[in-house]
N, C-alpha and C positions, 0 to 999 in steps of 0.2 A: 574067705568072705563072710565068715560067721559073725564078725564083730559089728558089721555095718548096721546102723539104726536109721531107717528111712524117716525123714522129717515129715510131720503132718500127714502120716500115712492114711489114717482113717478119714480125715477131712478130704484128702485127694480122692479116695475111693467114693466118698459120698457125692462129691460134685461131678466127678467124671462119669460115675454110674456105668462102668463097663459091663456089658452083657454077653452071654454066649454068642459066638459067631461074629462079633464085631472086630473091626480093625483098629488097633491102637498103636501109637508111637510113643516111645520114651526117647527124647532127644538128648538126654544127659544120663546115660546108663549108670555110671559110677559103680557102686557096690552091688547094684542089682536088686535092692530091697523093694523099691516101688514096682519094678518090672515083674518080679515073681508074683506079687499079689494081683497085679492087673491080668497077667497071663492066666492065673487060676480062675479069674472072673469071666474071661472071654472063652474059656474052655467049656464045651467042645466047639470045634469048628472055627475058632477065631484066627486072626492073623496078627502078629506082633512084630514091629520093627524097632530094634534097639540100636541106638547110635551113640558113639562116644569118641572123643578125640584121642583118648588114651587107649592105645592098642591092647595094653595089658588088661584093662577092664573088659574089653570085648572078648579077649581070649579066655579070661576066667569065667565069663558068663557062658561062653560056648561049651565049657566043661560041665555045666550043671545038667542035672536030670530034669527035663521039663516035660509037660504033658505032650504026648505024641500027636494028639488031635488038634494042636495049635501049630500053625505054620509060623516059625520064628526065623526072622531075617535079621542079621547083624551087619553093621557097617562101622568101620573106623573112619570117622569124618566129623565135621562140625554140624550141629543142627541147622546152621545157616544154609547148608547144602541140601536140605530136605527136598525141595522141588526136583532137583536133578536126581537124587537117590530114588524117589518114587518112579520117575521116568525109567531109569536104568533097570530097576527091579520089576518093572511092569506092575506097579502097585496102584490101586485107586486112591482117591482122597480118603482120609481117615475119619473114623467116628470120634476119635479123641486123641489129644496130644498132651503129654506132661513134660515140663521142663523144670528141673531142680538146679537153679543156677549156682555158679561158684564151684568150688572144688568139693570132692567127696571126702568124707571122713576117712575113707580108705587111703587117701593120698597124703595124709599127714602121719607123723611118726607112729610107728607101730602098726599101721594099716598095710594091707597087702599090696597097695599101689604106691607106697611111700618112696622116699629117697629121690624126689625130684625138686626138693627145695621149697615146698609150700609152707612148711612149718618153721617158725623161729625158735621152737623149743628143742630142735635137734640139729646137729651140725651135719648138713647134707650138701651135695653139689648144688650150686645155684643155677638150676635149670628153669624151674617155675613155669614151664610150658606143659600143656596137657598131652601134646604129641610131639613127635620128632620132626614135624614138617616145618617148624619155625625156629629161628635162632634162639638160643637160651638167653636168660636174663643176664648171665655173666658176660656173654658176647655183646649184648645191647648196651650194658653199662659202660663198657670200654669206649663206646662211640657217642654216648649221650652228652650233650652240652649241659652245663650246670643249670642254666635257666629253663631248659626243656624238662629236666629232671624235677625242678621245683614246681613247674606247672602241673606235671603228672601227679606228684605227691599231694599238692594242694587240691587239685580238681577231683581226682579219683579216690583220694584217701581222706579228704576234708580234714587235713592235718594242719594244726595251727603253727607248728614249728617247721613247716615245709622248707622255708628258706635255709635255716640252719642245717637241717638234715641233708638237703641237696648238696650244700657246700661240703659237708663232711664226707658224703659218699663220693662225690666227684674227686675230692682230694685223694681219698684212699685208692680209688679206681686208677687214678693217674700215677700215684707213687708206687703202690704195691700190687695193684690189681685186686679185684674181689671175685673169688672163685667159689666161696662157700657161704651158706646162710650164717654161719658163725661170724665170719668177717663182716657181713652186711649188718648184723645185729650190733657188733662192736662200733661200727661207724655211726649207726643211729643213736645208740646209747650215749656216745660222746658228745652228741649235738643237743640233747634235751636235758632239762633240769632233772636232778636226781630224784625228786619227789613227783615226777611227771605222772599225772592221773592217779596219784595217791595209791598206786598198787592195784587199782581195779582193772585197768587194761595194761597189757604189756606195752612198753613204749614203741615196740616195732610193729604193733598190730596194724595201724592205719597205713604205714609205709609199705608193708608187705602186701596188703590188700590192693593198694594203688598200683604197685609194680606188677602184680599178677593180672589185674584188669588191663593194664597197658600192654604187657608182653603177649597176652593172648587175644588182644583186640576184642575184648568181651562185649563192650557196649555197642560197637558197630555190628557185631555178629547178631546181637539181640535185635537191633533195629531191622536188620536184613530179614531175620526170621519173621518178625511181626508184620513187616510189609508184605511178605509172601504167604501169609496165613490162608487167603482164599484159594491158593494153588495147592495147599496141603490138606485142608479140612473141608469136608463137605458141609452143605447147608444143614444146620441143626447139630453139627458136631461140637464137641466141648474142648475147651483149651484151659489148662490149669498151669500157672507159672508161679514157682516159689522163688522169691528173691531174698537176699540177705543184706542188701546194700541199698541205701536210699536213692542212689542214681538209677539203679536198675529198676527199682519199684516205680520210680517216677516215669521212666520210659514205658513200662508195661501199662501203667494207669492211663497215660496220655493216648497210647495206641488203642487201648480198649475203648476209651471214651470216643475216639474218632470213628471206630467201627460202629459203635452204638448210635452216634449221631447220623452216620451214613445210612444205617438200617432204618432209622426213624424217618429219614428224608425220602426213602424210596418206598413206593406202594408195595412192591414185591416183598421187601424185607420188613414190613411193618410188624408182622406178627412176632417173628423171633427177635426183632429189635426191642419189643416190649419185654420179652423174657430176659434179655441182657440187661435192660434198664432196671428191672425189678431184682435182678440177681437171683432168680429163683433156683432153688435146689431141684434135682430131678423129680422129687416127689411133689413138685409144684407148691411147696410151702415157701412163701416169700422169705428170703433171708437177706437183708440189706447188706450184710458183710460178705456175701458170696459173690456179689457183683463188683462193679468198678468203684463203688463209693468207699467201702471200707474193707481192707484186706482181712482174711482169716488168719489168726495167729495161734501159736501153740498154747495149750493149757498149762497151768502151773505144774501139773503132774508130769507132762511130757518134758518140760524144762528141767525138772529135777532129775529125770532119767538121762536126758540128752541136752546139756547146757547150750549146745550150738543152735538148738531150735529157738532160743530166746529172740533172736533177731530175724527169724523167718517170717515172711509175709506171703500169703497165698492169694492170688487174684484169679478169678474164673470168668470165662466168657463163653457164651453159646453163639456160634456163627449163624 
């Protein structure tokens, strides 16, 4: 797990402001980079709940040496199940929640959680699910109608060659079957122009993203989590969500705006509603980009070290 570089780490710590004795949740544990830093801040006396759909991520995290005076609870589950997890573990509402959406860098080639088909740069089994509780992408492709496939690639991948790519994938799935990422990349490449994206983006990028979102039901899970925030976070608690995709970011932005409007509309919530509106950092310095208006993005320095952070957008809300 040493290779994992947590995205927007310092920015997350600044806006979440974890303090000794507090209760924090990481709903997307991944390589554990954010989790370890938050645990060190809530030490001593804090409680930490780590959740991930990938059992290997949870098992690897359980092997780490963590401060003895922090109660650490781990669960192999989706963050959408947080209300039930809190009940089952007899945990109160949390002081803070972090979600780092999408897949972990550990899940792509070379990472400790690789070999599930998230990367188009390595030939791996076409699983592409975070856990083993749902059918693999290879299984899904065998049953997907071409027009459904086209809709998925167009909507979730915002891919302009969705029609051609869907036709090529459906044809290959029917004739030979698609069991590996290499076969899927071959089907995509044969459907797009040779000079597609002029080499800046791999031609399979958007299709892989779309299929990953579809097979893991990511947008619905995110909606479910956002709807249940009042059951998870106590009043005055902080929520930080990092997204890498415009559709995810839009969902987060809309939900945060609805919370803010509801807070402003209720007498009881007016005070912290103002805090959300201003997007204030914990030290009470107004920072318009920390609220719902404008997301926090990576510095050029971070992008040079970790290119994946280029598309990361962090939105923050105080309940």
